[in-house]
N, C-alpha and C positions, 0 to 999 in steps of 0.2 A: 625367639632367641633375643637376648638383650644386645644393645650396641656395645662394642668393645670399649671399655674405659677402665681406669685404675680404681681400685676399691681398697678401703681400709681393711685390715685384718692381720692377725698375728700368726695365723696358719692358713693353709689352703682351705677353700670351701669344702673340698672333698673330705678332708680330714675332720673338719668341724661337723659336717653332716653325719659322718660315721660315728662321732663321739659325743654328740650334743646331749644324748639322754643321760650320760653319766658325768659329763663335764660341761659346766656353764661358764662362758667367758665373763670377765668383769663387766658389770653394767647390764647383764642380761639376767632374766629370771627363769627358773625352771617352770615348766608347765606340766600339768598332769598328763599321764599317758592318754592318748586319744584326743587330746585337745586340738581343735582345728587350727589354732594359732601355730602350733608346732608343725603341723602338716604344711601350712603355707610357708613358714620359714624354711622348711626343708626344700620346698620347690624353688624358693628364691635363691637359696644357696646352690642348688643345682644349676640354675641359670648363671649365677656368678662364676661357678666352676668352669662352665663353657667359655665364658669371657676370659677367665684366667688362663685357659689353655691357648687363647689367641693373643696372649701377651699382656693382658690386664692383671692387676693385682687382685688377690682373692678378697672376698668379703667375709665378714664374720657375723655372728648373731647380733652383735651390737649395731651392725649396719642395716638391719632389717626393721621395717615399720609395718606391722600388720594391724589393720583396723577392721574388726568385725562389726559391721553396721546393722546387720539383720540376721536373725536366726529363726528357725522353725523347729522347736524342740531340740532334740539331739541329732536330727537327721540332715538338716540343711543349714548352710551359712553363706553369707555374701559380704563383700567388703572390698577394701583396697590393700594392695601389697606393694611396698616400695623398698628399693635398694638405695640407701642413702649414699651419696657421693662425698668424697673429701671436700672440705671447704677450700677449694683451690680454683683459680681462674680456668675457665674452659671445661670444667667438669659439672655434670648435672645428674640428678637422680634418674633412675628408671622405675617406672611404676605401671601396675596393671590393676584392672578391676578383676575380681575373682568370684567364682561360685564354687561351692563345695558340697558334696553329698557323703553322708556316712553310711557305709554298707559293710556288712560282715566284719565289723570291728575295726575298720580303717576308713580314712577320709580319701575320697577322690577329689582332687583340686584341679581346677582348670582356670587358666588365665585368658583374658580376652585375646582374640586372634587365633586361638586353638580351636580345632574342630569340636573337641569335647566341651568347650565353653558354650557353644551354641546349643549343643545337645542338652547339657545340664540346665542352662537357662530356660530352655523351652519346657523342660520337665519339672522345674522347680515350682513350688506352690506360690500363690500370689503374695503371700506374706514375705517371701524372699525375693522374688522378681515380680514387680508390679506390672499389671497389664499395660499401663501407659508407656513403660520403658522397654517392653518386650521387643517391639519393632526395631528400636535402636540397637539393642544388644544382639539380636538374632538375624538382622538383615544380611542377605548374601553379599559377598564382597563385590565391589564395582571398581575395576581397575580403570585408569585413564587410557582406555583403549582407543585406537584410531585418532589419537591426538586430542581427546576431549578433556580439557583442563578447567571446565566451568565449575565454579564453586558456589555461586549465589551469595558469597560473603561480602561483608563491608570491612572497613578498617575498625580496629577495636576501641574506638572512642567516638565521641559525639559527632554526628553529621554536622558539617559546617565549621568544625575546628581544624586547625593545622597542628600536627605534631612533628617532631624531629625524627628522622630516620637515624637512630643512634648507631645501629649496626646492620649492615647489609646481610644477604643470605649467608648463613653458617649452619653448622650442625647443631642438633639439640645439645650436644656435648662439645661445642666449640668447633674444632677443625675437622673432625671425622665427617665424611659424607654419609648420607645425603645432606645437602645444605637445606634443612627443613625450616629454619627459623630466621626471624628478624627481631631486632630490638627497637622499641619505640619509646619516646619520652616527651614530656611537655604537656601543654594544654591545661585542662583542669585536673589532670592526674587520674581521672576516673576511667578504669578499664571496663569495657563493655563487651558482651558476647557478639561475635562477628555474624552469627546466624542462629536461628532457632535450633534447639536441640535438647539433649538430656545431660544435666550437669552433675559432676562429682567432685568433691574435695579430695584430692589425692593425699595431701598433707598440708600443713600450715604454709601458706604462700603459694599454693599450686592448685589450680582448678583445671579440670578437663571437661570439655563439652563435646558430646558425640552428636554429629549432625546426620543428615541424610546423605545418600549417594556414597556411603562408606567413609565419609570424612569425619575427622575430629580435630579439635584445636586445643592446645595446651597453653596455659598462661602461668608464668612463673615469676617469682620475686615480689608477689603481691603483698601489700599491707592491707589489713582489715578485710581480708577475703571472706566471702560468704561461706557458710557451712551448708553444703548441699549433699544429698545422697539420692541421686536419681530424680532431681527436681526438673520439671519442664521449664525451659527459659526461652525467651523470645530474642530476636535480634535486638541488641541495645540494652539487654538486661545488665544491671550493674554486677560485676564480679569481685571488685576490689579496687584498691588504689595502686598506682605504680609504687614500687618500693625497692628495698634492698634485702628482702628476706631470703635467707639461705638456710632455713631450718633443715631442709633435706639435702643440703650440700651446694657446692658451686661457689661463686663469688659475684659480688656486685659492688662497684665503686661509686655508683650514683643511681638514683631511683629511676626505674624504667620497667617495662614489661617485656619479658622474653616470650615471644609468641611462636609456637611450633605448630606445623601442619602435619597431620597424620591421615593416612588412608588405609583401610583394611587393617587397622590395629598396628600400623608401623609408620615411622616417620618417613615422609617423602619429600623430594625436592620441591621447595616453594616456588622456584623460578618458573615462569610461564603460566602458573596459576594466577588468577586474579584475586586481589583483595580490594573489594569495591571496584573502582575504576582505575586502579593502579596495577601494574604487572611487575613484580620483582624480577630483577635480572642479576645473575651471579657476576662477581668480579673474578680476578685472577686468583685470589685467595679468600679464605673465610673472612667474614665481616666487611669485605669490600662490596662492590657492586652498586646497584642503583634501582630505581623504580621508574617505569614508564607510564605516562598518561598521554595517549596519542604519541606525538613526537617529542613531547616534553619529557626530559630525563632529569631526575633528581638524584644526586649522589649522596653518600653518607654525610650527614651534617645538614642536609637540606630539609625543607618542610614538605610534608605530604598533607594536602587538603582532603578532607573526607567528603567525597561527592555522594556517598551512599552506595548501595549495592548495584551491581550490574546484573540486569535480568537475564534469564537463560535464553531469551530470544532477542537480546540487544547486543550491540557492538559499539566499540569506541573507535571513532575515526582516527586512523594513524596514516597520515599522508607521507610518512617516511622522510620527514625533513621539510615538507612544504607547509603551507598555511591553510590549505583547504583541498577538497576533492570535488570533482564534478558529479552532479546527479544527472542521470540520463533517462530517456524515455523508454529504454529497453535494455536487455542484458548484453551490452557490448559497446565498443567504441564507435561503431557505425551508427549508433542511434544519437539523436540530437541531445545537446546539453540543455537541461531545463532548470538548472539551479546549481547550488553548491552547498557543501557542508564544511564547517570549520574544523580544523584539526582539534581533536579532543572532544568533539561533540558526541553525544549519545544518539545512536540510530536504532530505531525499533524495526525489526524485520518481520515481514508478513509471510514470505516464502522465498525460495531460491531456485535458480536455474543455471545452466552452463552457458557460457558465452566467450567473449574474447579473453585470451590468457594474458594476465598482467603479473608483474613481480613487485612485491612490496617487502616490508621488513621481515615478514614471516615466510617468504618464499613465493614461488610462482603458483597461480591458481586460475582455473577457468570458471570458478564459481562466482556468480553475481547474485546479489541480494535485492529483492524487491522490498522497499520500505512500506510502512503503513500509509504513507501519503501517495503511494503508487509509483514513485520514482525508483530508479535502480542505481546501485553503487557496487563496485567490484569488491569481493571478499578480500582480495589482496591488500586493500587499504582499510580494512576493519580488523580490530581485535575482538573476536567473540569468545575465545577460549577453546574453540573447536576447529578442526581442519575440514569439517563437513558442514552441511546445512544444519541450522539450529531450529527451524520452524516448518519443516516439510518442504516439498517441491511444488513449484507453481504449475 
């Protein structure tokens, strides 16, 4: 189901869906009966009708963008389906990858996130869904259960550069929750993939990369974006330049990238997840907020330095306002101090055990982490992205 937002249209989507065979709105073109494009448009309009029932304006055929990128005869099709948003501030398009099969004179269309999408993708011939992208498209959903927010991602620009946090956590479409997105600008303007994955061009100015662990990232407002259809990309692959492109709707007053986080084919709150060694935090309203690196907090308008990705068995020292934490010879405050780690330092974890309970920024915890150098630090003073051990028990 799409996020509730206002859509252009001169009649309700329900009416258009019912009359589109005989009546074509201005700017749209009739398609032959049985054309997969018509079937996908119908499904887009059904999604828009649900949103209209929740208070959004209806979408018309002129607000749909269907791109069929692959076909296998008359039986299978694959591509992208986008509902274009009005070119207004705080509005953004909604888009899906789709797979379709023609059976008994009709098209069965499934959007990513639907159970039938996985079924059709798995059944499709290799000419429609390539083997190398099958895992990304059919992987079982992985929720952030038990407080696991690890992403393995970095910031979407060159490691070693600093870019400006133009907008703190906000919705993909502005104010509506979840606050899945942040805006970044500056540097060399080159927008890079935050992690390896499978990339798709949703429309001009918009790239989606599907990662592992159920995650995906969206990059909008791009200029010179790459044209990809299921291409494998690495962390750091060039996707386009920051820009003000609004081909599929929305608004942009200055060049930037609108970065959205998705999990299990839906936008999710970006706060508490890590982007590299920064942790976005929500403010009282959309576009406010900050990002944390250890105890260092950068507010909107400040600079975020790209330290690279945080490993799945690493943590960032967060002394909760101090300058360092103690390293000890065992898992508790009763063991001797054998050194220290500076706030913001990266710690590599060998295994974990329970010990003295301490309270840090993220709450109270009895978990202690044994580092790869043999010393111990309390999990209460590390951000790992998980509420539990990240590399097994000692």
